[in-house]
Structure formats: C-alpha cells, structure tokens
N, C-alpha and C positions, 0 to 999 in steps of 0.2 A: 700596230697598237691597235686594239678593239675599242672603240667609242661608243658602241652603242647602247641605244638607254631604251626601255619599255615603258609602260602605262598601260592599264584601263581605261578604255572611254566607254561611256552608258550610252551605244549609240551601236545599231546596226552595222555591220563590216560592210557593206555599200552603202552607207553613207559617209565613212570616214574614207573609204577607196574614192570614191567620186571625188573626195575634198581635195588629196593630196596625191593624186594623179593629175588635178589639173595643177600643174606646175608653177602659173603663174601664183598659186595659192603661198609657194614658198618665202616668200616675205611676208605673209602674215604673221607667220608662227614660226621660222626659226630667224632666230637673231645672227644680226650679221647678215643675209640674204635681200640684196636690195629691189635683183629683180631674177627672174629666174624661167626658163621658157626652151620652145625646139627652133634651135635653128630654122626651120624650111618651113615652119609653120604647118605640119605636116601628126599624123596620131604618133601618139609615144609608142614604140613598135622598138623589136629588135632591130639592133643595127643604126636606129638615129642618132645624131648630135643632138646633143641639147649645150646648154649654157647656164652658166650663175655667174653676175655682177657682187661681188661683194666686198664687205666693207676689208680694205686691206692697212696698211699699216699708211697711215695719210692718205693716199689714194683709193677708190675702188679697185678691184682686181675683177676679170676675168676669167671665168674658169671655163673648160668646156667636157665635155662628160660621152658618154655612147651608151644608150640603153643595152643590157645585155638581157635580160631576160622581161616578159611580161605576163603575168598571170593572173587576168581577173577576178575575182576580187580578194587573190592571196597573196600577191607580192610586186614586185617591181625592183629589177637591180639596175647600177651601173658602176662603168669604170671611168676615175677617172684618166682625162688624158692630156691635159697641159696643168700650168700654175705650182704653187709653191707644193702641192701633195701628190701622190700618187695613193692607189689604192681604190675599192671599190667601195658599194654603198646599196642600201636603197631601202624598203618596205614593205613590213611583213606584218600580212594582217591576220589573226587566229578571231575565229568565232568562239565564243563566250556566251552560249546561250543569246540573249537578246542583244550581248555586250559584245565588245572585240579589245584585243591583245593587242596593241601596235607598237612595233619596234623599230626603230628607226636605227638602221645597219650603217657600220660605218666602221670599216677596216682599212686604215690611211696610215702611211708614212709621210715623215717630214721630208721635206727635200732641200737641197740649197742649207743657206743658211740656218732656216728653219729646223735641221738637225742639230746642229746644237740646242736647241731647247725643247729637246725630244719630250723627260718626263714632266716638262713646266706644259708642254701644249699637251698631253696627254691626260693630265690632271683637269687643264683649262676647257678640253673638247669635252671630257664624261660632265662635265658640271653644265658645259652649257648645250649638251643634248639632253640631258635630263630636264633642264630648265625649257627647251622647245617643245621635249612631249608634252610635258605640262600644258604650255602655252597652246598647243592642240587640243588637248584632253578638254580647256576651258571653253575654247572657243568654238568647237563640237558642241559639248553640254547645252551649253548658250543658246543654242540655235533654237528657235521654236517649232520649226517643222522637220520632221524623219523624213522626211521624203529628198531634201535638198539643204545642200551646207554653203551654201553661197550667199 
C-alpha cells in the first residue's frame, strides 16, 4: 500500500538532506515518532540497523529497520524488520532550482490484527504522511540559516 507524500521545500537539497538524514530529527517532524536512531551509533550506511519508538495503542512500540541505500543528497531507503507493518520506505530529494522536492516514501502492509484495518490504515497513513511533510516544510523554511537546519 503506497502511503507516499511529496512537498516542495524552499531550501537547497543539501540542507533538507542534512536535516532528514539526522534520524534523531524524525520526532520533530513525523507525528507519532517518539525517538529514532541507529542501533550502534554508526553512520547511516547500507546494512545498518536502526530503530524508531512510535506511539502505539496505549504503549510505545519499538520497530527496527535496515538501511538499504544511501545516495547523498538524493535518497535514503530502508526496509522494516519487525513491528506491526512490513515493507519499505525512504526519503527522495530532487533539486528544483534553489528548492527541493521532498518525497516521504512509504510502501507498507499492515501485519497481524492491523491487516483487518487495511483501508482505514491506508487513509490515515496517507493523511498523516501529507501532514508530516508539511511539518517538515514549515520547520525547514522557518530556519534563518541556509547552512544548517539544526
């Protein structure tokens, strides 16, 4: 189920990439993400395992994912290893003059009991991802410096 969402951000692709590639920033712009990072505090490279602690049904859930590709500053992709969903995701960045077209990629399938809520989950997931990329745009365009988004 494709839950991807795109938005144009009035910042250079390098600035957007620097912000989203710093996985600890996920909680700042992705609703429901409480914490995200790399298991062994190593650089984000193919094969490295990371985690996200997300809001669950009452209790936070810990999910793990493996980085598949990193092509700085154009693309990061991963696959989910556990949790209530399976599939792949990532970030794609395209240079548009001095701006960036950012796409949050999400091609996932609900697992277990979540399967029963497939169509509802799809609607909620697409809506949430559109809101997330809009939040990312607000954060990055609100930065006063073009050299750093931190």
